[in-house]
Structures are given as C-alpha cells and as structure tokens.
Phi, psi and omega in degrees: 000138179292145176280349178269123179278126190230058173297148182303141179235126179238111183228130179216099179248018184297335180295340184258008188262006176231133179260135180297330185258338186237005179077211181300143182247134180298154187303327188279343186285112186085013184289154168259125184243131182258116180277128177248124174263102196299330179298338190235013182269301178200128176268126181258347187239006173081014179269002178087001180236132179296161186208177184291321178297325175297319176301313179302317181299325186258007186297338179299325179300316181294315182297322181295336178298327182100016178281167183262334187207162169245144171247123181256119176296166192308135174234011187285165176304128188196146173283357173066031173293327173236035173052050172102341177277004170248088191278129176257348176203108183296341183244026179235158176255128178291136181305331180297337180258350179123220187229170177296327176300320176298321178295314179301319179295321178301310181297318180296318181290319177303311181297323178297330179273000180084019181255133171278160182238121178245136180234161178286148165230133185241099185257355181282331186199169171236183167285153172289353176263003176293138178303331176300315183289322178304318179289318183298322185276351186292324176191179183271358186243007185280174185300329181249025184302325181252026177277348176235171183269102180247149175200151177292155174288166168293173184299332179271006177089357180279166183303160186291342176203180191265013185299143184243151179278147177300325185269007174112135179086177182300152176274027183222136175231134182285136178237118188290332184295320179264351185053044178218166170269146168243150186270146173208114179291335183244235179292156175294341175278007180235072182297142185285126172290147175269084183289356170288338183282118181302327180294324176294316175303315179300320184293316181287328175292327174297322177295319177297318178300320180305314183282328174298320179292340176273359172103010177291155186252002180174173181228137164259122190260110188286133172044048191293325181281003171265359194273358179215136190245169175282116183298338178280353177053045178287146179296140172287141176284158178291147177277136177294153177297134180233009178090350180279151175282127180264119183258351184225147171305329177308324184284351182271001183236150160278131184275054187297321187245345184271351178209177175062037178288135181297343179293349177293331185299313177299325175296317178302321178294327174294317179297317180296321178300317177299310183299324181298334179293342184249014176089219190279067178273136182260134178236126181224129182260143168273118182233112176251194176112183185285327180228069188293333184296329178298313179291321181301316180291316180298323185279343185242000185287147178074193184249009181240016177238209184284159179283326188201170176206156173218160179230206185252019182312306181269333190296327180245006179298132182287338182212151176252103178244159179300317182296319181296316180297314182298317179294320180293316178295321183296330180296336174272358183049052188295331188294325192226336195241111178261002183295338180271014174095178184255123184286159168235149185229139176220134173263339181218153165196190186288348181257353189234152180297148176304132187293326181296321177288325187282328191248357183219154175282155184306322183287348183248007190298317182297316179292318182296320181303327180284317179292324177296318179296316179298319179294312181304317185282352178264351184289147175281122183130183173281152177240137180247120183253120181277140183310131182093345179294330177291349178258351185072035181300146181264160173291122180277144174271121183250122178297151183306319184293344178255000182296144175243333186293118184295326180293318180295319180297316182293327186249017181303138358257019189272346177254125180293128185296134172287341177304327183297339176257001184250007181295156186302149176288124179276117178270328178223161174273078181219169190309318179251012175065018186059015173283325183207170177256359177228190182296123182285160185293333169229148183286153174260139181270157178296324179300317182281328174300325179292345178257019185302159181303311184295325179295314182285332177301325183275359183242106183298340181268009186283163175299326178302310178294324176298319179298317176301320182297311184290326175293322177297319179295316179300314182298329183276354186242117176296326179297314182287328186280314182214020177280175179287157171253126188233139170059053177285120184228145174236121175235100187063235180268001182267123174250130180221146171197167175243147170248135187223134173213111183061233181271357181270126177228139178233122175270128184243124181235136183223131172259109184262038176218164179279357182267145178292139176245130175278144176245154182285352183109099186265138178265162178112159176291133178282114175273325181208129173237124187249132176056043175082016181295145174228176179294341182254351181200142172249108175299174176309128182055035175272160179208153175225138162248122182240136171286109189274000000 
C-alpha cells in the first residue's frame, strides 16, 4: 500500500480566473494559501517530528479543502535554535525533515494535485553556524568580512548603538576573534546579513534561483523589513507610552533606524526580475513593525516589486470587532487604490495565538470559528489559512518544562508561547493523534484531539466541511476571489461590505457579537448563511453572503 493518501480531489476554480475589467488574472491573485509548519504536520518516520515525506502523504487533505497553494515554513539545514529560521544552508534540507529527493517528491505530488508550492526565504539573517558567518568572523580581512553587520565598540566598550533584539537584550553580541560586535535582530545565534553588500544580495538571489529551478511557485519572505539597517547606526528614539505592558526592551524603542531602510526596494526589484524569468511566481512579504503599512505599500507598489504583503494586523489583535476590521481594511485603501499592491490576510500563523482562543469565549467557539472563516474568505486579497484553522484548533497551554520556543523561555511568563499554536496537527483522536508513533516534539491536548480531522470528516456539520464549502463558493465567484471591495461599514457589531467584479456583486454581512441583530430585510439569493442567519436576522456570530 502506498504511504501517500490519495483520496479523490475535485477542484474547479476556472470561473474565477478571468476579470471583466482586466482580462486574465494570475493564479495567485485572490488565492487561498495553506500554511504548513513541517515540524507539526505529519511525522513519517516515528521520531516525533514532522517531515517532508509526511507532508506529501497528507497533501490530499489540503487539496480537498480547495486551496490554491501551500506555503511550507523553513525546512532548510539548521541547528534549530529558532526552528529553521536560523538557516545554516539556504540550499539544503535538514535531515530532521528528510532529503532533497523528499522535497522533489513533495513538489511533484503537490503539482499533480493542482497545488502550487511556496517556500520561505529568510534574508535578514542566517545561523551563526552558516559557513558564511564562520568565514566572516575569522578576521577582518577575509572575503566575507563585510557579509554581516560588524562594528567596533564605543570608547567605553559598549555596543555601537542602542538597538534591541526582538528576543530580549541588546541587538549586539561581542566576538573576540574580530574584537567587534555583530548585530542580530533576533537570537544571538542569528547574525544579521549585510544586505547593503551587493555580493550578499547576489548570494541570496542565487539561493532563490536554486529553488525556482527545482519547481517552486513562490516565496514568502520572512521579516523582510528587518533585512537592511541604517549604515550610520544611529540610536533608535524611545517609544511613547501607549498603555501596553512592555515585556521586552525591544518594545521601548521606535525602530526608526534598525529596520525599514529604503534600500530594500532596489533589492526587491532584483528579486522580482529573477522571479519573472520563471513565469507566474508569487512573492509575499511578512511586514511587521510600528508602521507596517508604509513598508507594505513601498514593497508592493507597481509591477516591478512584490505581488503582495501581510502584517500582524489581525495576528496579534486582542479582539475581532466590526470597527477594527473596517479600519484595518481601510488602511489598504481597498475601495479604490490598487497602486499599493495586493493584500494578503492571515488570522493565524505559527507566531501568533490561535484566533478562536484569542477572540471568543469558550461557549461561543464553534459559532465564532464559522463566522471567522466566512469573514476571512470574503476579504479582498489573498487569504492564508494556517494548518488546523480548518479544524478550529485552540491555543494549547504548554508547561514551562515542555517549552521549545526561545522567545517564550527568555521572557517567561510574560510572553505568550508560540508553541501553543505549533502543536502537532491531530489526524485522529488517539494518544498521538496519528501524527507520530512516538512522543511528539510538543504535546497534543485533549481539546484539540477531539477536533481531529477524522472526527470532523465523519460529521457533515463540522468546521472542516464548512471550510470546504466557503472555499468552494469563493473559488466559483470572480467577485469574491479578485473583485473590488465597496462600502465597508461598521455599525456596532455589524460589519458589511460588497465585493464586485463586472456584473457580479456579493453583499457580505457579519455579526461579530454573540447577540442577535435584526436586519431590515435583505434582497438577493443567499449564497451562504452562517449559524442560522436569515434575511431578517443575524443570530450571534451569524453571517450572510447574498448575491446583490
């Protein structure tokens, strides 16, 4: 018997691939992308850690959802100090995840199922075990001496400026071999690449070319606005008090000089030129920071930069309200202006707490998970679905002794562990969830095991089946997939907007509270009714999609 599960997959999104106003639409515009965190998707060899062969085995589940692409978080050679985001070889597969042959088989199987493959690229830093850094730190005169950000200390021996690390403490570590400090925005084991150096740019673009030649269809660009610094090393100014509890020195500064350098734009144009040589390659940047919209627009404007970007608007939001959604969409100026690029949206990912736990009370979780999914799939832009979101997985509580996340360990107990969103995907309600045959790298909770794929597969009323339904509706509708967003309004807990493409219009209504809302009586064919919604009333967490 084959180890690859191959249940029939029927996907037809051709109705959404032509725009009435712009002609043919590239595959990625309006796409639904499923994020796979490889350590936690499926273990194929019983070592308790997910791997590439496991992803290949379970890809039919992803294809049946109706998504267009998968994004695979880092699987590259790494000492795993930050679980793959500390890359020691941009063109290698870490043995914990398998081999290059496993990756090639994964790409081939994904393409056979009609799925595009997007992988991470990490250009802000490498591992301190990368051969580039070993050479760079050996002395001040070697070939790669300026491939990383090095600087002499101040006269009193302190770091050259006041920049702070995301994970706590100064963004500078002393290295005795060079008698200099090196910069690291994240862990000290993640030294900062000097992306001002054309040779460094050439090297990372060569790595991108390597994966393009192996058949990948796009890149998710990690922490891209952290990848270039102010060469003058000017001190960051203090951040004004905003009422938030500050758990890290990083939060006490405005990152005026340590990130968002305008020199990233010419590099982005070089990357886009490379991708264009391989056809319809999708590029999407992760953009965080105090003013992310400035970078998102700069990195995606016009036709010679990135296709899309997303930030942490929803990922760290403490509540999902109609007003907050309307304000967030308005920041992209969705109604009229496409010069700032095409947005991407995520409610969950490997760095953020599970949205169902974050945004709803326990008694409302099932209803809320449905309205959240309907809202995500109605947004203008690409949507990113994190593994397990289709099951309504909860944020797991991880005991300190089981923590793996270096940020959580360093800032315990004031930083919410990212591990709680990284626990293995439960395929069955069994001790290890059919994820592995031995102790998994992070524990699975009873609550999430009860939401396993097999459990929901047998229940036609489950969130899994609902997710397939809304994705099917989105794929069949040009208006929902890539049409304009018109008239976004928030009235109390009622959020409303229209999606329009040519003569097709879809009115979308969402009640983001547990209380029933009366409607005046909406006209049009009901395309989707969530949690008992009707034309005259939206129950708590009800939603309607209407053909307007």
